[in-house]
C-alpha positions as CSV (number, residue, x, y, z in Angstrom):
1,M,86.7,91.5,65.6
2,R,84.0,93.3,67.5
3,L,85.0,91.6,70.8
4,K,88.6,92.6,70.3
5,C,87.6,96.3,69.6
6,T,85.4,96.3,72.7
7,L,88.3,94.9,74.9
8,I,90.7,97.6,73.6
9,I,88.1,100.4,74.4
10,L,87.6,99.0,77.9
11,L,91.4,98.8,78.6
12,F,91.8,102.4,77.3
13,A,89.0,103.6,79.7
14,H,90.6,101.7,82.6
15,F,94.0,103.3,82.2
16,A,92.5,106.7,81.5
17,Q,90.8,106.6,85.0
18,A,93.9,105.2,86.8
19,Q,95.9,107.6,88.9
20,N,98.9,109.0,86.9
21,I,101.9,109.9,89.0
22,T,104.1,110.9,86.0
23,G,105.8,114.2,86.8
24,I,108.2,116.0,89.1
25,W,108.2,115.3,92.8
26,R,110.4,117.5,95.1
27,G,110.9,117.6,98.9
28,H,113.4,116.0,101.3
29,F,114.5,112.9,103.1
30,V,115.8,112.6,106.6
31,Q,118.4,110.0,107.2
32,Q,118.6,108.2,110.5
33,Q,121.8,106.4,111.4
34,F,123.3,105.0,114.6
35,N,126.5,106.8,115.7
36,P,128.7,104.3,117.5
37,F,130.8,107.0,119.1
38,T,127.9,108.8,120.8
39,G,125.6,105.7,121.2
40,R,122.7,107.7,119.7
41,M,120.7,107.9,116.5
42,M,122.0,110.7,114.2
43,E,119.7,112.5,111.7
44,D,120.7,114.3,108.5
45,R,118.4,116.2,106.1
46,Y,118.9,116.2,102.3
47,K,116.9,117.8,99.5
48,Y,115.4,115.2,97.1
49,E,113.8,115.4,93.7
50,V,112.3,112.5,91.7
51,Q,111.2,112.7,88.0
52,I,108.9,109.8,87.4
53,N,107.5,108.3,84.2
54,Q,104.5,105.9,84.8
55,L,104.2,103.3,82.0
56,F,101.0,101.7,80.8
57,N,101.5,98.6,83.1
58,N,102.1,100.9,86.2
59,A,105.8,100.2,86.1
60,L,107.9,103.3,86.9
61,Q,111.2,104.7,85.4
62,G,113.0,107.9,85.8
63,V,115.8,109.7,87.8
64,T,116.4,110.9,91.3
65,Y,118.4,113.9,92.5
66,S,119.9,114.0,96.1
67,Y,121.7,117.2,97.2
68,K,122.8,119.1,100.2
69,T,124.5,122.5,99.5
70,T,127.9,121.8,98.1
71,V,128.7,118.9,100.3
72,F,126.9,116.2,98.3
73,Y,125.1,115.9,94.9
74,G,124.0,112.7,93.2
75,K,121.9,111.7,90.3
76,T,120.7,108.1,89.8
77,S,118.4,106.2,87.5
78,L,115.3,104.5,89.0
79,Q,112.8,101.8,88.5
80,G,109.7,101.0,90.5
81,I,106.0,100.0,90.5
82,F,102.8,101.8,91.4
83,T,100.1,99.7,93.1
84,K,96.8,101.4,92.2
85,G,94.7,99.6,94.9
86,T,96.8,100.6,97.9
87,K,98.3,103.7,96.3
88,N,101.8,102.4,97.2
89,V,104.8,103.6,95.3
90,L,108.0,101.6,95.4
91,I,111.1,103.3,94.0
92,K,114.5,101.7,93.8
93,E,117.7,103.6,92.7
94,L,119.6,101.5,90.2
95,K,122.7,103.3,88.9
96,M,124.7,106.4,89.8
97,L,124.7,108.8,86.8
98,E,126.4,111.8,88.4
99,L,128.2,112.2,91.7
100,K,130.0,115.0,93.7
101,I,131.2,114.4,97.2
102,E,133.6,116.7,99.1
103,D,134.6,114.3,101.8
104,M,135.8,110.7,101.6
105,S,132.4,109.1,102.3
106,D,130.8,106.5,100.0
107,P,127.5,107.1,98.2
108,C,124.5,105.0,99.0
109,M,121.6,103.8,96.9
110,M,118.0,104.2,98.3
111,T,114.9,102.1,98.1
112,C,111.7,104.1,98.9
113,N,108.4,102.7,100.1
114,L,105.9,105.6,99.7
115,E,102.2,106.2,99.8
116,Y,100.3,108.6,97.4
117,T,98.1,111.1,99.1
118,K,96.1,114.1,97.9
119,M,94.6,117.0,99.9
120,G,92.9,119.6,97.9
121,N,95.3,120.6,95.1
122,K,98.3,119.2,96.8
123,E,99.6,115.7,95.8
124,A,102.3,114.1,98.0
125,L,104.4,110.9,98.3
126,V,105.2,110.2,101.9
127,G,106.9,107.2,103.6
128,S,110.2,105.7,104.5
129,F,113.5,104.5,102.8
130,T,116.4,102.1,103.3
131,S,119.8,102.4,101.7
132,I,123.0,100.3,101.0
133,N,126.6,101.3,100.3
134,M,127.4,101.2,96.6
135,K,130.8,99.7,97.2
136,N,130.7,97.3,100.1
137,K,126.9,96.7,100.1
138,E,126.6,97.5,103.8
139,D,123.6,99.1,105.4
140,C,123.7,102.9,105.2
141,G,120.6,103.4,107.4
142,G,117.1,104.6,106.6
143,G,114.7,107.4,107.4
144,T,111.6,109.2,106.1
145,V,110.8,110.7,102.8
146,Y,108.4,113.6,101.9
147,L,107.8,114.7,98.3
148,E,105.2,117.1,96.7
149,K,104.3,117.2,93.0
150,V,105.5,120.4,91.4
151,P,105.3,121.9,87.9
152,E,109.0,122.8,87.4
153,S,112.3,121.1,88.2
154,D,115.5,122.4,89.8
155,F,117.3,120.4,87.1
156,V,117.0,119.5,83.4
157,K,113.7,117.8,82.6
158,E,113.9,114.3,81.3
159,D,112.6,113.6,77.7
160,F,109.5,111.9,78.9
161,L,108.4,115.1,80.6
162,T,109.1,117.4,77.6
163,K,107.6,115.3,74.8
164,K,103.8,115.8,74.4
165,K,101.9,112.6,74.2
166,P,99.3,112.3,71.4
167,V,95.7,112.5,72.5
168,P,93.9,109.3,71.4
169,P,90.6,109.7,69.4
170,P,87.4,109.0,71.3
171,P,85.8,105.5,70.8
172,V,83.7,105.0,67.6
173,G,80.1,106.0,68.1
174,T,80.6,108.3,71.1
175,T,81.2,111.6,69.2
176,K,78.2,113.9,69.0
177,I,77.9,116.8,66.6
178,Q,76.6,119.8,68.3
179,P,74.6,122.4,66.2
180,L,76.1,125.8,65.9
181,P,74.6,128.1,68.6
182,Y,73.5,130.8,66.2
183,N,71.7,128.3,64.0
184,N,69.8,127.0,67.0
185,P,67.2,129.4,68.3
186,S,67.0,127.6,71.7
187,A,70.8,127.7,72.3
188,K,72.0,130.0,75.0
189,R,74.4,132.7,73.8
190,P,77.5,133.7,75.8
191,V,76.8,136.5,78.3
192,P,79.4,139.3,78.2
193,P,80.8,140.4,81.6
194,T,78.9,143.1,83.4
195,A,79.1,144.9,86.7
196,S,76.9,142.2,88.3
197,N,78.9,139.2,87.2
198,K,82.4,140.7,86.9
199,S,83.3,139.5,90.4
200,S,82.9,135.9,89.2
201,L,85.7,136.1,86.7
202,V,89.2,134.7,87.4
203,P,90.9,137.2,89.7
204,S,94.1,138.8,88.4
205,T,97.4,138.3,90.1
206,D,100.1,140.8,90.9
207,G,103.0,138.4,90.5
208,R,104.0,138.3,94.2
209,K,104.8,135.0,95.9
210,P,101.9,133.7,98.0
211,L,102.3,133.7,101.7
212,F,100.8,130.3,102.2
213,K,101.9,126.8,101.3
214,P,100.6,125.5,97.9
215,G,97.2,123.7,98.1
216,A,96.4,125.1,101.6
217,E,94.2,128.0,100.5
218,D,91.0,126.4,101.9
219,A,92.6,126.1,105.3
220,L,93.5,129.8,105.7
221,V,91.8,131.8,108.5
222,K,91.5,135.6,108.4
223,R,93.4,137.3,111.2
224,D,93.5,140.9,112.1
225,K,96.6,140.5,114.2
226,Q,100.1,139.3,113.2
227,P,101.1,135.9,114.6
228,K,102.7,136.1,118.0
229,K,106.4,135.8,118.2
230,I,107.4,132.3,119.2
231,E,109.4,131.9,122.4
232,E,112.3,129.5,122.3
233,Q,111.3,126.6,124.6
234,Q,111.8,122.9,124.8
235,P,108.6,120.9,124.1
236,V,107.1,119.3,127.2
237,I,106.4,115.6,126.5
238,V,104.3,113.6,129.0
239,S,104.1,109.9,128.9
240,P,100.5,108.8,128.4
241,N,100.9,106.0,131.0
242,E,102.2,108.3,133.7
243,S,99.1,110.4,133.6
244,K,97.0,107.5,134.8
245,K,99.1,106.7,137.9
246,N,97.4,109.2,140.1
247,A,93.6,109.0,139.8
248,E,92.1,112.4,139.6
249,P,88.5,113.7,139.1
250,I,87.5,113.8,135.4
251,T,88.1,117.3,134.0
252,P,86.4,118.9,131.1
253,L,88.1,118.7,127.6
254,P,90.3,121.6,126.7
255,K,88.7,124.5,124.9
256,E,90.7,124.0,121.7
257,L,89.2,120.5,121.4
258,T,85.6,121.6,121.9
259,D,85.6,124.9,120.1
260,R,87.4,123.6,117.0
261,T,86.4,121.0,114.5
262,N,88.3,117.7,114.9
263,N,88.8,116.4,111.4
264,L,89.5,112.6,111.2
265,V,92.4,112.2,108.8
266,K,93.1,108.5,109.1
267,T,92.1,105.4,111.1
268,L,94.8,102.6,111.4
269,Y,94.2,99.0,112.6
270,V,97.2,97.4,114.3
271,D,97.9,94.2,116.2
272,E,99.1,94.1,119.8
273,G,102.4,95.9,120.6
274,D,104.2,99.1,121.3
275,I,103.4,102.0,118.9
276,E,105.7,105.0,118.4
277,L,104.5,108.2,116.8
278,A,106.9,110.8,115.4
279,L,106.0,114.3,114.2
280,Y,108.1,116.3,111.8
281,D,107.7,119.6,109.9
282,N,106.6,118.3,106.5
283,G,108.3,121.0,104.4
284,E,110.2,124.2,105.0
285,I,110.8,124.6,108.7
286,D,108.8,127.8,109.5
287,N,108.4,127.8,113.3
288,D,105.1,125.8,113.5
289,T,104.3,124.8,117.1
290,I,101.7,122.2,118.1
291,T,100.0,120.6,121.1
292,V,99.0,116.9,120.9
293,Y,96.3,115.2,123.0
294,H,96.1,111.5,123.5
295,N,92.5,110.3,124.4
296,G,91.8,113.9,125.7
297,E,95.1,114.2,127.7
298,M,98.0,116.4,126.7
299,V,101.1,114.5,125.8
300,I,103.0,117.2,123.8
301,A,102.8,120.8,124.9
302,H,103.9,123.6,122.5
303,G,106.3,121.4,120.6
304,R,108.2,123.1,117.7
305,L,108.1,121.1,114.5
306,S,111.5,120.5,112.8
307,A,113.6,117.8,111.2
308,T,114.0,116.3,114.7
309,P,110.8,114.5,115.6
310,L,108.5,114.9,118.6
311,K,107.8,111.4,119.8
312,V,105.1,109.6,121.8
313,K,104.9,105.9,122.7
314,V,101.8,104.0,123.6
315,R,100.8,100.4,124.2
316,V,98.0,98.9,122.0
317,D,96.3,95.7,123.3
318,A,92.9,94.3,124.3
319,E,93.0,96.4,127.5
320,H,93.9,99.6,125.6
321,P,92.2,99.1,122.2
322,T,91.5,102.7,121.1
323,H,94.0,105.6,120.9
324,E,92.9,109.0,119.6
325,F,95.5,111.6,118.8
326,I,94.5,115.2,118.0
327,M,97.1,117.7,116.8
328,V,96.2,121.3,117.7
329,A,97.9,124.3,116.0
330,D,99.4,126.7,118.6
331,N,100.1,129.1,115.8
332,L,100.2,129.1,111.9
333,G,104.0,129.6,111.6
334,E,105.5,131.9,109.0
335,I,103.7,130.0,106.1
336,P,100.1,129.1,107.0
337,P,98.6,126.7,107.7
338,N,100.3,124.5,110.4
339,T,101.4,121.3,108.7
340,S,103.3,118.2,109.8
341,L,104.2,114.7,108.8
342,M,103.3,112.0,111.3
343,T,105.0,108.6,111.1
344,I,103.6,105.7,113.0
345,T,105.8,102.7,113.7
346,A,104.1,99.4,114.7
347,G,106.5,96.6,114.8
348,K,108.1,96.2,111.4
349,K,105.3,98.3,109.7
350,Q,105.5,102.0,109.3
351,Y,102.7,104.4,108.2
352,S,102.9,108.0,107.2
353,V,100.1,110.6,107.6
354,F,100.0,114.2,106.4
355,L,98.3,116.5,108.9
356,T,97.0,120.1,108.5
357,S,95.5,122.3,111.3
358,D,94.7,125.9,111.8
359,E,92.7,128.2,114.2
360,S,89.4,126.6,113.4
361,K,90.1,122.9,112.9
362,N,92.4,120.2,114.4
363,A,93.8,117.0,112.8
364,K,92.8,113.7,114.3
365,V,94.4,110.2,113.9
366,V,92.8,107.1,115.5
367,I,94.8,103.8,116.1
368,Q,92.5,100.8,116.8
369,Y,93.5,97.4,118.2
370,K,92.6,94.6,115.8
371,P,93.9,91.0,116.6
372,Q,95.8,89.2,113.9
373,Q,93.5,86.2,114.1
374,Q,90.5,88.4,113.4
375,D,92.1,89.6,110.1
376,Q,92.7,86.0,109.0
377,S,89.2,84.8,109.8
378,K,87.8,87.7,107.8
379,Y,89.4,86.8,104.5
């Protein structure tokens, strides 16, 4: 009996510490589909909300909402799984619950492969999706997904979000009875607010909407001047390989790389092959512009972030093992700081990285060559 009780307590402690993704996640997905008439990839942006209930075995259930003005609205049920070790979230839409389409197109069901990330107070699910036609089961194309955890829904909350869960009692033998402060001469009494400590109290709010993206307070930089007006221009993209054709004397690093802090966001290890990087605006398009350096050389100059990606391709092999990409904020846009979503496609694998930069720090991502046989010998 004692062994059984101990096992139950250990299991309770394990699940209490595990990451809980139950809640409301809202953002968008960008669908990429080949247009046979133009011979090019076509992109379409939809709003996306997911209400998730994480069960005790890390299985997921809930609903999804896809919508785009009055053209399309759909609600589906979902099931999935959360892998705690890799922070991977797999969501599969199962059944269409509500549907409204103005044209004669067929609805598609999505399968999302997402990764949980947290920066400050901001929690996000980022990754990619595939989809199939509900009627003929044909491929509907795929794309990228970006969701942030929010307190309120644009729709009706599901029952698992409105019902309060009972708080389990603490394990037997862990509760300590504290003496009342006024019966204990050595206990510290509460200190009333005075003029000296009044500034440490919680600041009052005036009810106005903040001018920065949620969770980005630490990245704000005080500025005396208003942000400069952005000139409409096409981003200049330079191939990393072309810059090495004409050998030139080594030039010093740009000032924005030496005067600002280059924060390493992620290091990825990939096998030999061609790698494609794509940069999107991660949320509301607010005129963020960036410059990107590859191993100290400029590859994107003053590119405007939007739903259409800024792309860079590189070759990773034994002769070119290390690729360092640094994103520099040219401005802070209309909603500081400058944020973007970077997707990295390496063969059949795709990675997603959330980047933040401002006037004092840059965001750095490193891609390192690692042969496949080296991975196999390690394990």
